[in-house]
Each structure stands twice: as C-alpha cells, then as structure tokens.
N, C-alpha and C positions, 0 to 999 in steps of 0.2 A: 495592477494586468491581474483578473480574473485565473487564479488559477485551474489548470486541465487538466486532462488527460493526454499527452502525447505522442504516436504511432515515431517506435523507431523503425524496425524493420519486422517484418514476420507478424511474428504474436507477440513483440518486445512496446511495450510504452515507459511512462516513466510522468512523474508531475514535477512540475518544475517549484522550487521549493527550497528553500535555507539549502538545509539538506535537499540530493535531487532523494526524487522516492521511483525504485524499480518495481513496475508490473508485469509480469509475464506470464500469458492464459494459455489457453487448451484446447482442443477440437471443442471442448465440451460446456465457454466462460467461465470456468472454473479459473484463478487467477494467486499467484504465490506473491504477496510483496516482497520486495527486496529494501527493508526499511520500513520504518513509520515515522519518521519526525520527531517533533522534541516534544508534544504533548497532545490530550486530549482533543485541541481543536484543532490538530492535524488531521488525525486519527479520525477523527469526525469528516473532515474535510475527504480523508479517503474514501473512505466507505459512496460520500454522496457523492463524488464521480466517477467510481467505481459501480457503482450502482445506476448514473445516470449513461452508463456504459455498457450495462446491460453484461457487466463482469459480477462473480460467484465468490468470494476471497472463497484459499482453500488452504492457507497457509501464510505465515510470518514466517523470510530469513533475515535475520541480522547480520551485518556486514561485522558489529565490532560494538563493545556497550555502554560508548558511550551517550547522554542524554539524548542527543537530536539528532541518533541513528533509534532510537527504543521509545523514545517518549512515546509513542500514540498505541504502544504494544497493549497495553492495558483499558484501552477506549473500544480498538477495537478485540479483544479475547471479552472481552463483557458484553458484546453485541454477537458476534460470528462461533466464538466457543472454537477456535482455529488452534491449529499448534501452530508455535515457534519454535524454531530452526537457529541453531547460532554454533 
C-alpha cells in the first residue's frame, strides 16, 4: 500500500508508517513534522507527500531520540533548513 497523508481532524494529519509521522499545519499551510522515521528514504517520502498536499515544512519535533523517530531529520533539514526541536 502506498503511503499517504491521512487527515485526522482539523489541521492534524499523519503518515502511516512503521513509526507514524505526525503533521500539524497552520492556516497558511506551513506544517510541523512530528518524528521523521528511520532514514533518508522516509525523509524523502515525507517531503514528497507534504508537497503533494500543498504543505510547506516549518519545523521538526522529535518525540525522542531513537533512530526510527529521527532518522529522516538530516534529509529534511538538508532540503529545507527547518529547525529541529526535541
């Protein structure tokens, strides 16, 4: 099954993955990513899905420092220069 951006309620979304990725957007379609998955491949998928949804990343929040929650950080930061909060 292809991954997609799934709306939960209001401005909250998630990407169904081995580790679910949260996405919270504001009214101007800027979005905070909550956890970034295991690796660059997941970071690439996150940015692709957000782009398809018209969302522009503004920050990353990592819930904790296990590799499967922050492994996509480097890829996303290289492409967008967003800050990371943990």
